C-alpha positions, 0 to 999 in steps of 0.5 A: 500500500505504501508503494501505491501512495508513493506512486500517487505522490510521484505522479502528482509531482511531475513537472508541469512544464513537461507533464502538464496534462498528466499532472492536471489529470492526476491532481484532479483524480487525487482531489476527487478521491480525497473528497470522497474519503472526506465523507467517510465516518465509518467502515460502512460509509467506506463500503458504500463508496467502494465502487466509486473509489475503485473506478477512480483508483483504476483511472489513477493507475492507468494514468500512472502507467501511461506516465511511466511509459511516456517517461521511459528513456527520459531520466531525470524528468520527474521531480519528487520533492513537491506536494500539492494541495490535492496530494496533501488532502489525499494523504490526510484523508488516507491517514484518517481512514487508516486510523479507524479500526479496520480502516487500513484493511478495508482501504487496502482491500479496495485499492488491491486491484489497482496496486496489482495492476501497477505491479504487473505493468511497471516491471 
């Protein structure tokens, strides 16, 4: 799961001058996931939005794979030191969900398919 978070943050830190479209799309998706998670107060709330989260994670995963393929052979093009409002918001919401009893396991189960897709495609 930590790999998924790192990859999300990496995606969101692409330099806008060379990855502007990817950056904006990733930022938008991260913000949308954070907004969904913002409404979660219980594990039942999380289960109710599971399908919506999976679709957004799938879009983020496809975007990450596309960025990686786009970046092949362009060493040094991605910077990792920059956080954005959306990535900070997403990280905060994920930490909040993880702090709930059973939240970590439930969240990771929702994100599992996307994580596997990343691992299969970015070898």
